[in-house]
C-alpha positions as CSV (number, residue, x, y, z in Angstrom):
1,X,76.8,134.0,142.2
2,X,76.4,135.3,138.6
3,X,76.3,139.0,139.5
4,X,79.3,140.8,137.8
5,X,80.4,137.6,136.2
6,X,80.9,136.5,132.6
7,X,78.9,133.5,131.4
8,X,79.4,131.5,128.2
9,X,76.7,129.2,126.7
10,X,77.6,126.9,123.9
11,X,74.6,126.1,121.7
12,X,73.1,129.3,123.2
13,X,70.5,129.8,120.5
14,X,68.7,126.6,121.3
15,X,65.6,126.2,123.4
16,X,67.6,125.7,126.6
17,X,70.0,128.6,125.8
18,X,67.3,131.1,125.3
19,X,65.4,130.2,128.5
20,X,68.7,130.1,130.4
21,X,69.7,133.5,129.3
22,X,66.2,134.9,130.0
23,X,66.4,133.6,133.5
24,X,70.0,134.8,133.9
25,X,69.0,138.4,132.9
26,X,65.9,138.4,135.1
27,X,67.6,137.1,138.3
28,X,71.2,138.4,138.0
29,X,73.3,141.3,136.8
30,X,76.0,139.5,134.7
31,X,79.0,141.4,133.4
32,X,78.9,139.5,130.1
33,X,76.8,136.8,128.5
34,X,78.4,135.1,125.5
35,X,76.2,133.1,123.1
36,X,78.3,130.7,121.1
37,X,76.6,128.9,118.2
38,X,77.1,128.2,114.5
39,X,73.8,129.5,113.1
40,X,74.0,133.1,112.2
41,X,70.2,133.4,111.4
42,X,69.3,132.1,114.9
43,X,71.8,134.5,116.4
44,X,70.3,137.4,114.4
45,X,66.8,136.5,115.5
46,X,67.9,136.1,119.1
47,X,69.5,139.5,119.1
48,X,66.1,141.1,118.4
49,X,64.9,139.9,121.9
50,X,68.1,139.5,123.9
51,X,69.9,142.8,123.3
52,X,71.0,143.9,126.8
53,X,74.4,145.7,126.9
54,X,76.0,142.6,128.5
55,X,75.0,140.3,125.5
56,X,77.7,139.1,123.1
57,X,77.2,136.8,120.1
58,X,80.0,134.6,118.8
59,X,79.7,132.6,115.6
60,X,81.6,129.3,116.0
61,X,81.5,125.6,116.2
62,X,82.5,123.5,119.2
63,X,84.5,121.4,116.8
64,X,86.8,124.5,116.4
65,X,89.2,124.4,119.4
66,X,90.9,127.7,118.6
67,X,87.7,129.6,118.2
68,X,86.5,128.3,121.6
69,X,89.7,129.5,123.2
70,X,89.1,133.0,121.8
71,X,85.5,133.0,122.8
72,X,86.2,131.9,126.4
73,X,88.7,134.6,127.3
74,X,87.7,136.2,130.6
75,X,84.8,133.8,131.2
76,X,83.9,132.7,134.7
77,X,81.2,130.1,134.1
78,X,80.4,127.9,131.1
79,X,77.2,126.0,130.2
80,X,77.8,123.4,127.5
81,X,74.5,122.9,125.7
82,X,75.7,122.4,122.1
83,X,75.0,118.9,120.8
84,X,73.6,116.9,117.9
85,X,70.6,115.4,119.6
86,X,68.3,113.6,117.1
87,X,68.5,109.9,117.7
88,X,67.7,108.6,114.2
89,X,70.0,111.3,112.6
90,X,72.8,110.1,114.8
91,X,72.3,106.5,113.8
92,X,72.6,107.5,110.1
93,X,75.4,110.1,110.6
94,X,77.6,108.6,113.4
95,X,80.8,110.5,112.5
96,X,79.1,113.9,112.6
97,X,77.6,113.1,115.9
98,X,80.9,112.0,117.4
99,X,82.7,115.1,116.1
100,X,80.3,117.5,117.8
101,X,79.3,115.5,121.0
102,X,82.7,114.0,121.8
103,X,85.4,116.0,120.1
104,X,83.4,119.2,120.9
105,X,83.4,118.2,124.6
106,X,87.2,117.8,124.5
107,X,87.5,121.3,123.0
108,X,85.2,122.8,125.6
109,X,87.3,121.3,128.4
110,X,90.6,122.4,127.0
111,X,89.4,126.0,126.3
112,X,87.9,126.2,129.8
113,X,91.2,125.1,131.5
114,X,93.4,127.3,129.3
115,X,91.3,130.3,130.1
116,X,91.0,129.7,133.9
117,X,87.2,129.3,133.9
118,X,85.8,128.7,137.4
119,X,83.0,126.2,136.7
120,X,81.6,124.3,133.8
121,X,78.3,122.5,133.7
122,X,77.6,120.2,130.7
123,X,74.1,119.2,129.8
124,X,73.6,115.4,129.3
125,X,70.6,113.2,128.7
126,X,68.9,110.1,130.1
127,X,70.0,108.4,126.9
128,X,73.6,108.4,128.2
129,X,72.7,105.9,130.9
130,X,73.2,102.4,129.6
131,X,73.0,103.7,126.0
132,X,71.8,101.6,123.1
133,X,72.0,104.4,120.5
134,X,74.8,106.4,119.1
135,X,73.6,109.7,120.5
136,X,73.4,108.2,124.0
137,X,76.9,106.6,123.6
138,X,78.4,109.9,122.5
139,X,76.8,111.7,125.5
140,X,78.1,109.0,127.9
141,X,81.6,109.6,126.5
142,X,81.1,113.3,126.9
143,X,80.0,112.8,130.5
144,X,83.1,110.7,131.2
145,X,85.3,113.4,129.7
146,X,83.8,116.1,131.8
147,X,84.1,114.1,135.0
148,X,87.8,113.2,134.2
149,X,88.5,116.8,133.3
150,X,88.6,117.6,137.1
151,X,91.8,115.5,137.2
152,X,93.2,117.1,134.1
153,X,92.7,120.5,135.6
154,X,94.6,119.3,138.7
155,X,95.4,122.3,141.0
156,X,94.0,124.8,138.6
157,X,90.6,126.3,139.6
158,X,88.4,125.0,136.8
159,X,85.8,122.4,138.0
160,X,83.4,120.4,135.8
161,X,80.0,118.8,136.5
162,X,77.2,117.2,134.5
163,X,73.5,117.6,134.6
164,X,71.4,114.7,133.2
165,X,67.7,114.9,132.7
166,X,64.9,113.5,130.4
167,X,62.8,114.8,127.6
168,X,62.1,118.6,127.8
169,X,58.4,119.4,127.3
170,X,58.0,121.5,124.2
171,X,61.6,121.8,123.2
172,X,62.4,122.0,119.5
173,X,62.6,118.5,117.9
174,X,60.6,116.8,120.7
175,X,57.3,115.0,120.2
176,X,55.1,117.8,121.6
177,X,55.6,120.3,118.7
178,X,55.3,117.3,116.3
179,X,52.0,116.3,117.8
180,X,50.9,120.0,117.9
181,X,51.7,120.4,114.2
182,X,49.6,117.3,113.3
183,X,46.7,118.5,115.5
184,X,46.8,122.0,113.9
185,X,46.7,120.4,110.5
186,X,43.6,118.5,111.4
187,X,45.2,115.1,111.4
188,X,42.9,112.1,111.7
189,X,45.2,110.2,114.1
190,X,48.4,110.5,116.1
191,X,51.4,108.2,115.4
192,X,52.5,106.2,118.5
193,X,55.8,104.4,118.4
194,X,54.8,101.8,121.1
195,X,51.8,101.9,123.5
196,X,54.1,100.7,126.4
197,X,56.6,103.5,125.9
198,X,57.5,105.7,128.9
199,X,59.7,108.8,129.2
200,X,61.0,111.1,131.9
201,X,59.5,114.5,131.5
202,X,60.8,118.0,132.6
203,X,59.7,121.5,131.7
204,X,62.3,123.8,130.2
205,X,61.9,126.2,133.1
206,X,62.6,123.4,135.6
207,X,65.7,122.2,133.6
208,X,67.1,125.8,133.5
209,X,66.7,126.3,137.3
210,X,68.2,122.9,138.0
211,X,71.3,123.9,136.0
212,X,71.6,127.2,137.8
213,X,71.3,125.4,141.2
214,X,73.9,122.9,140.1
215,X,76.5,125.6,139.8
216,X,76.1,126.3,143.5
217,X,75.9,122.7,144.5
218,X,78.9,121.3,142.6
219,X,82.3,120.4,144.0
220,X,83.4,119.0,140.6
221,X,82.9,115.5,139.1
222,X,79.2,115.0,139.9
223,X,76.4,113.9,137.6
224,X,73.3,115.7,138.9
225,X,69.9,114.0,138.2
226,X,66.7,115.8,139.1
227,X,63.7,114.0,140.5
228,X,61.1,114.4,137.7
229,X,57.9,112.7,136.7
230,X,57.4,110.1,133.9
231,X,54.8,110.0,131.2
232,X,53.3,107.3,129.1
233,X,53.4,108.2,125.4
234,X,49.7,107.2,125.1
235,X,48.8,109.5,127.9
236,X,50.7,112.3,126.2
237,X,48.7,111.8,123.0
238,X,45.4,111.7,125.0
239,X,46.4,114.8,127.0
240,X,47.1,116.8,123.8
241,X,44.2,115.5,121.7
242,X,41.9,113.1,123.5
243,X,39.5,112.9,120.5
244,X,42.1,111.5,118.1
245,X,42.8,107.8,117.7
246,X,46.3,106.4,117.8
247,X,48.3,104.6,115.1
248,X,51.2,102.4,116.2
249,X,54.1,103.0,113.9
250,X,56.9,101.2,115.7
251,X,60.1,102.3,117.5
252,X,62.5,104.4,115.5
253,X,66.1,103.4,114.9
254,X,68.1,103.6,118.2
255,X,65.0,104.3,120.5
256,X,64.4,102.6,123.8
257,X,61.1,101.4,125.2
258,X,61.9,103.0,128.5
259,X,64.6,105.5,129.7
260,X,67.0,105.2,132.5
261,X,68.8,108.0,134.5
262,X,70.6,106.1,137.3
263,X,71.6,102.6,136.2
264,X,71.8,99.8,138.7
265,X,75.6,99.7,138.3
266,X,75.8,103.3,139.5
267,X,73.7,102.7,142.7
268,X,76.8,102.3,144.9
269,X,77.9,105.8,143.8
270,X,74.5,107.5,144.1
271,X,73.4,109.9,146.8
272,X,69.8,111.0,147.2
273,X,69.0,114.6,148.1
274,X,65.5,116.2,148.6
275,X,64.9,117.0,144.9
276,X,67.7,115.2,143.0
277,X,70.2,112.4,142.9
278,X,74.0,112.9,142.7
279,X,76.2,110.3,141.1
280,X,79.7,110.5,142.4
281,X,82.7,110.0,140.1
282,X,83.9,106.4,139.9
283,X,87.5,107.7,139.7
284,X,89.4,109.2,142.6
285,X,90.8,112.7,142.1
286,X,94.4,113.1,142.9
287,X,94.3,116.8,144.0
288,X,91.6,116.6,146.7
289,X,89.4,114.2,148.7
290,X,85.8,115.3,148.4
291,X,82.8,114.4,150.5
292,X,80.0,114.5,147.9
293,X,77.3,113.7,150.5
294,X,77.5,117.4,151.6
295,X,77.1,119.6,148.6
296,X,78.3,123.2,148.0
297,X,75.2,124.8,149.6
298,X,75.2,122.5,152.6
299,X,72.5,120.0,151.6
300,X,73.1,116.6,153.0
301,X,72.5,113.5,150.9
302,X,72.1,109.8,151.8
303,X,73.2,106.7,150.0
304,X,70.6,104.8,148.0
305,X,70.2,101.1,148.3
306,X,72.4,98.7,146.3
307,X,69.5,97.6,144.1
308,X,68.4,101.2,143.3
309,X,67.6,102.2,139.7
310,X,65.9,105.4,138.4
311,X,63.8,104.3,135.4
312,X,61.0,105.9,133.6
313,X,58.7,102.9,133.8
314,X,59.2,102.2,137.5
315,X,59.3,105.9,138.6
316,X,57.0,106.6,141.5
317,X,55.6,109.7,139.9
318,X,53.7,109.7,136.6
319,X,51.8,112.6,135.1
320,X,48.1,111.9,134.6
321,X,46.3,112.7,131.3
322,X,44.7,115.7,133.0
323,X,48.1,117.0,134.2
324,X,49.6,116.6,130.8
325,X,46.6,118.5,129.2
326,X,47.2,121.3,131.7
327,X,50.9,121.4,131.0
328,X,50.2,121.4,127.3
329,X,47.8,124.3,127.7
330,X,50.4,126.3,129.5
331,X,53.0,125.6,126.8
332,X,50.6,126.7,124.1
333,X,49.5,129.9,125.9
């Protein structure tokens, strides 16, 4: 579906953006790929690797509505990956996080509608489900904005959906490169926030493919949640450095003990598919009546039970220490 099309990626110089563009160029022949970000150094460095004739680099910030309108001219598909994502930083700098994650989402929506973009997929996080921290709260607001944008667009062609998933193995700012740095520096121990802590875990490659698939699956208004494994933080530490002892340092500001991707209150709106869940919008769209149980590629979903929750600590699939070690070896290769 991306052959001969123009694709725009906000926050395109990040871990996700780089992998997404790599996959896009390997599997398709796009007409244009627009990388939109505010870091000129990262763009310069990225141009050394991603220099195909279709590549375009736009300096800009999602807080700047007019710049977004300029950058989205002639765009068919948008991936919105730009965000302020560090949980403690958001707690200490709430206004900055709101300006990027909430106001930026509004600007993406307006620019997409004004330019007649076909489809927009916004990246979310497990922290947006029943949030307790500011980052999660801003992403929940962002998710709601993108769902409601389907009503704002009305009879215009632009449709919006959200992809929500957990921690990305090896992404910048995650615990894996932090542990790797300590191990490389011959640390005597690894800091553990809480020995009971669990997290959802997804590889960057899986996350990118899930977003690509969601463009084909979406009608507009869905929150797509992949079925992915959980990890125990102590198992992660053992899988990366079994010889090192652990030091419990306590949960950081705004952190949860466990993460949630489908809250109990959303069970009545949740459909289960073979490799993912789809949360239907809670609002009814005025322009069309959609059967979300049959997605855009003909996959049939079924309703989950009323007591369903998708939590990292009760997930049926946990990675073992050995599987984590194997995954870490692959990331390090």
